C-alpha positions in Angstrom: 16.2 1.2 40.0 16.3 2.7 36.3 12.3 3.5 36.8 12.1 4.9 40.2 15.2 7.2 38.9 13.2 8.5 36.3 10.3 9.5 38.2 7.8 6.6 37.4 7.3 5.7 41.3 6.3 9.4 42.2 3.2 8.9 39.6 2.1 5.9 41.0 3.1 3.5 38.7 5.5 1.4 40.4 7.9 -1.7 39.9 6.0 -5.2 39.0 2.8 -2.9 37.9 1.9 -4.3 34.4 2.4 -1.0 32.9 6.1 -0.7 34.1 6.4 -4.3 32.7 5.0 -3.5 29.2 7.5 -0.2 29.1 10.4 -2.7 30.1 9.6 -5.0 27.6 9.5 -2.5 25.1 12.5 -0.3 25.8 14.7 -3.9 25.9 13.3 -5.0 22.7 14.3 -1.9 21.0 17.9 -2.3 22.3 17.7 -6.3 21.0 16.0 -5.5 17.8 18.9 -3.1 17.1 21.3 -5.3 18.1 19.8 -8.7 16.3 20.0 -6.6 12.9 23.3 -5.3 13.2 24.5 -9.1 13.8 22.7 -9.9 10.9 23.6 -7.5 8.6 27.4 -8.7 9.8 26.7 -12.2 9.2 24.5 -11.9 5.8 25.7 -8.7 4.2 22.2 -8.3 2.9 19.7 -5.0 4.9 17.0 -6.7 3.6 17.9 -10.3 5.2 18.6 -8.5 8.5 15.5 -5.9 8.7 13.3 -9.2 8.0 15.4 -11.0 11.1 14.4 -8.1 13.2 11.0 -7.9 12.0 10.4 -11.5 13.3 12.7 -11.2 16.3 11.4 -8.7 17.8 7.3 -9.6 18.0 8.3 -12.9 19.1 10.5 -11.9 21.8 8.1 -9.1 23.1 6.0 -11.6 23.8 8.4 -13.9 25.6 9.8 -10.8 28.0 6.2 -10.0 29.1 5.5 -13.1 29.9 8.7 -13.7 31.4 8.1 -10.4 33.8 5.2 -11.5 34.6 6.1 -14.5 35.8 8.5 -12.9 37.8 6.4 -11.2 39.5 3.5 -13.3 40.3 7.1 -15.7 41.8 8.2 -12.7 44.1 4.7 -11.8 45.6 4.3 -15.7 46.8 
């Protein structure tokens, strides 16, 4: 996995850890929010609207992704 290749495993942080889930949540949301803002701008032609949509989206989807990730960890540990 990417997380293992950047050395987090050697530091004692392993996949499935809360810290890794949070790191993955943040990094994925940065990518997703930039994508949402670009799409919003292309569709509306208005930067302020694109930034507003991205601002709302980043918070809601970070929460949803984190909960989704933790649910998968619990499911896989069963």
